[in-house]
C-alpha positions as a Markdown table, in Angstrom:
| # | Residue | x | y | z |
|---|---|---|---|---|
| 1 | Met | -12.5 | 6.6 | -12.4 |
| 2 | Lys | -10.3 | 5.3 | -15.3 |
| 3 | Phe | -10.3 | 2.2 | -17.3 |
| 4 | Thr | -6.8 | 1.1 | -18.4 |
| 5 | Arg | -5.6 | -0.9 | -21.4 |
| 6 | Gln | -4.7 | -3.8 | -19.2 |
| 7 | Gly | -8.3 | -4.2 | -18.1 |
| 8 | Lys | -8.0 | -2.5 | -14.8 |
| 9 | Ile | -10.4 | 0.0 | -13.3 |
| 10 | Ile | -8.7 | 2.7 | -11.3 |
| 11 | Leu | -10.7 | 4.5 | -8.7 |
| 12 | Thr | -9.3 | 7.6 | -6.9 |
| 13 | Thr | -10.6 | 9.0 | -3.7 |
| 14 | Gln | -9.4 | 11.4 | -1.0 |
| 15 | Asp | -11.2 | 9.4 | 1.7 |
| 16 | Pro | -8.9 | 6.6 | 3.2 |
| 17 | Val | -12.0 | 5.0 | 4.8 |
| 18 | Cys | -13.7 | 4.7 | 1.4 |
| 19 | Ala | -10.5 | 3.2 | -0.1 |
| 20 | Ala | -10.3 | 0.7 | 2.8 |
| 21 | Gln | -13.9 | -0.4 | 2.2 |
| 22 | Leu | -13.4 | -0.7 | -1.6 |
| 23 | Leu | -10.5 | -3.0 | -0.8 |
| 24 | Asn | -12.9 | -5.5 | 0.6 |
| 25 | Leu | -14.7 | -5.9 | -2.8 |
| 26 | Glu | -14.6 | -9.5 | -3.9 |
| 27 | Lys | -17.3 | -9.5 | -6.5 |
| 28 | Val | -19.1 | -6.9 | -8.7 |
| 29 | Val | -22.1 | -8.2 | -10.5 |
| 30 | Asn | -21.1 | -11.7 | -9.7 |
| 31 | Ile | -17.7 | -11.2 | -11.4 |
| 32 | Pro | -14.7 | -11.9 | -9.1 |
| 33 | Val | -12.3 | -9.0 | -8.7 |
| 34 | Ser | -9.0 | -8.5 | -7.0 |
| 35 | Thr | -8.2 | -5.1 | -5.5 |
| 36 | Asn | -5.0 | -3.3 | -4.7 |
| 37 | Val | -4.4 | 0.1 | -3.1 |
| 38 | Ile | -1.8 | 2.7 | -3.9 |
| 39 | Trp | -1.4 | 5.4 | -1.2 |
| 40 | Glu | -0.1 | 8.7 | -2.5 |
| 41 | Asn | 1.4 | 11.5 | -0.5 |
| 42 | Ile | 0.8 | 9.9 | 2.9 |
| 43 | Thr | 3.6 | 7.4 | 3.0 |
| 44 | Ser | 7.4 | 7.7 | 3.5 |
| 45 | Arg | 10.2 | 5.4 | 2.6 |
| 46 | Phe | 13.5 | 4.8 | 4.2 |
| 47 | Leu | 16.3 | 2.3 | 3.7 |
| 48 | Leu | 17.8 | 0.4 | 6.6 |
| 49 | Tyr | 21.2 | -1.2 | 6.1 |
| 50 | Asp | 22.8 | -4.3 | 7.7 |
| 51 | Ile | 19.6 | -6.2 | 8.6 |
| 52 | Pro | 20.4 | -9.9 | 9.1 |
| 53 | Thr | 19.1 | -12.1 | 6.3 |
| 54 | Ala | 18.3 | -14.9 | 8.7 |
| 55 | Val | 15.5 | -12.7 | 10.2 |
| 56 | Ser | 12.2 | -12.8 | 8.2 |
| 57 | Leu | 10.6 | -9.6 | 6.9 |
| 58 | Pro | 7.5 | -10.1 | 9.1 |
| 59 | Glu | 9.7 | -10.3 | 12.1 |
| 60 | Val | 11.6 | -7.1 | 11.1 |
| 61 | Ala | 8.3 | -5.3 | 10.5 |
| 62 | Ala | 6.9 | -6.4 | 13.9 |
| 63 | Glu | 10.1 | -5.3 | 15.6 |
| 64 | Leu | 10.1 | -1.9 | 13.9 |
| 65 | Thr | 6.4 | -1.3 | 14.6 |
| 66 | Lys | 6.8 | -2.2 | 18.3 |
| 67 | Asn | 9.9 | -0.2 | 19.0 |
| 68 | Asn | 9.2 | 2.9 | 16.9 |
| 69 | Glu | 5.4 | 3.2 | 17.0 |
| 70 | Ile | 5.1 | 3.4 | 13.2 |
| 71 | Glu | 2.6 | 1.8 | 10.9 |
| 72 | Ile | 4.4 | -0.2 | 8.2 |
| 73 | Val | 2.6 | -0.5 | 4.8 |
| 74 | Glu | 5.3 | -2.5 | 2.9 |
| 75 | Ile | 8.7 | -3.9 | 3.5 |
| 76 | Arg | 11.1 | -5.3 | 1.0 |
| 77 | Arg | 14.6 | -6.8 | 1.2 |
| 78 | Phe | 17.3 | -6.3 | -1.4 |
| 79 | Val | 19.3 | -9.6 | -1.8 |
| 80 | Lys | 21.2 | -10.5 | -4.9 |
| 81 | Gln | 21.2 | -14.0 | -6.3 |
| 82 | Asn | 24.0 | -16.2 | -4.9 |
| 83 | Asn | 24.5 | -13.7 | -2.1 |
| 84 | Thr | 26.6 | -15.0 | 0.8 |
| 85 | Arg | 26.4 | -11.9 | 3.0 |
| 86 | Glu | 24.7 | -12.3 | 6.3 |
| 87 | Thr | 23.1 | -8.8 | 6.1 |
| 88 | Ser | 21.1 | -6.9 | 3.5 |
| 89 | Pro | 19.4 | -3.6 | 3.1 |
| 90 | Val | 15.6 | -3.4 | 3.7 |
| 91 | Leu | 13.3 | -0.8 | 2.2 |
| 92 | Val | 10.5 | 0.2 | 4.6 |
| 93 | Thr | 7.4 | 2.1 | 3.5 |
| 94 | Met | 5.6 | 3.6 | 6.5 |
| 95 | Leu | 2.3 | 5.4 | 6.8 |
| 96 | Gly | 2.8 | 9.1 | 7.6 |
| 97 | Thr | 5.0 | 11.8 | 6.2 |
| 98 | Arg | 7.1 | 12.6 | 9.3 |
| 99 | Leu | 10.2 | 10.5 | 9.4 |
| 100 | Pro | 11.8 | 10.0 | 12.8 |
| 101 | Gly | 15.5 | 11.0 | 13.2 |
| 102 | Tyr | 16.5 | 7.4 | 13.9 |
| 103 | Ile | 15.0 | 3.9 | 14.1 |
| 104 | Arg | 15.3 | 1.5 | 17.0 |
| 105 | Tyr | 15.9 | -2.1 | 15.8 |
| 106 | Gly | 16.6 | -4.7 | 18.5 |
| 107 | Ser | 18.9 | -3.1 | 21.1 |
| 108 | Arg | 20.6 | -0.8 | 18.6 |
| 109 | Ile | 19.6 | 2.6 | 17.2 |
| 110 | Lys | 20.1 | 2.8 | 13.5 |
| 111 | Glu | 20.3 | 5.8 | 11.2 |
| 112 | Phe | 18.7 | 5.4 | 7.9 |
| 113 | Asn | 18.6 | 6.9 | 4.4 |
| 114 | Pro | 15.2 | 8.6 | 3.7 |
| 115 | Leu | 13.9 | 7.9 | 0.2 |
| 116 | Leu | 11.0 | 9.5 | -1.6 |
| 117 | Thr | 9.6 | 11.1 | 1.5 |
| 118 | Gly | 5.9 | 12.0 | 1.2 |
| 119 | His | 4.4 | 15.4 | 1.0 |
| 120 | Val | 1.9 | 17.0 | 3.3 |
| 121 | Ser | -0.5 | 17.7 | 0.5 |
| 122 | Val | -3.8 | 16.2 | -0.5 |
| 123 | Gln | -4.2 | 12.5 | 0.2 |
| 124 | Asn | -5.1 | 10.5 | -2.8 |
| 125 | Val | -5.9 | 6.8 | -2.5 |
| 126 | Thr | -6.1 | 4.8 | -5.7 |
| 127 | Val | -7.9 | 1.5 | -5.7 |
| 128 | Ser | -7.5 | -0.7 | -8.8 |
| 129 | Cys | -10.0 | -3.4 | -9.5 |
| 130 | Ile | -9.0 | -6.2 | -11.8 |
| 131 | Pro | -11.9 | -8.1 | -13.3 |
| 132 | Gln | -11.0 | -11.8 | -13.6 |
| 133 | Gly | -12.3 | -13.4 | -16.8 |
| 134 | Phe | -15.2 | -11.1 | -17.6 |
| 135 | Ala | -16.7 | -11.0 | -21.1 |
| 136 | Lys | -18.4 | -7.6 | -21.4 |
| 137 | Arg | -16.1 | -4.8 | -20.3 |
| 138 | His | -18.6 | -2.0 | -20.8 |
| 139 | Gln | -21.3 | -3.7 | -18.7 |
| 140 | Phe | -18.8 | -4.3 | -15.9 |
| 141 | Val | -17.6 | -0.7 | -16.0 |
| 142 | Met | -21.2 | 0.6 | -15.9 |
| 143 | His | -21.9 | -1.6 | -12.8 |
| 144 | Val | -18.8 | -0.4 | -11.0 |
| 145 | Val | -19.7 | 3.2 | -11.8 |
| 146 | Gln | -23.2 | 2.6 | -10.4 |
| 147 | Phe | -21.8 | 0.9 | -7.3 |
| 148 | Ile | -19.4 | 3.8 | -6.6 |
| 149 | Arg | -22.1 | 6.4 | -7.0 |
| 150 | Glu | -24.3 | 4.5 | -4.5 |
| 151 | Phe | -21.4 | 4.0 | -2.2 |
| 152 | Val | -20.4 | 7.7 | -2.2 |
| 153 | Lys | -24.1 | 8.8 | -1.8 |
| 154 | Phe | -24.4 | 6.4 | 1.2 |
| 155 | His | -21.3 | 7.8 | 2.9 |
| 156 | Lys | -22.3 | 11.4 | 2.3 |
| 157 | Asn | -25.7 | 10.7 | 4.0 |
| 158 | Ala | -24.1 | 8.8 | 6.9 |
């Protein structure tokens, strides 16, 4: 566990189930928190070109998931300001380290450019908790430490 200068608490675990449960945290000691997860070494990225800009990103993600049986973690579109082109590249982050040779999108088969492909090494999942408007940092950190210890102890016994 780390405490950053920006007031974030970073928790690292090798258990994806633990990270998913930590994501559900809404309050710690009656202090509201927002959580975010960073998956390391278990995701792959690839860039798809010529995706129509008229199609929304959730629609693109649903189509890719349905046709290719992949789990999409994040999807982003690269569009420049005042762009008049009808297509744009889309960056897809998928769960898993094995990239398929091609992607089916609509009725077409597209080749893609793999970017930052994941490694098949240890899985690290980092959950960052951002306390919103707390006064005593030390007290908050101590309560989070205690919560994590109890959480880990519970899951080891389960």
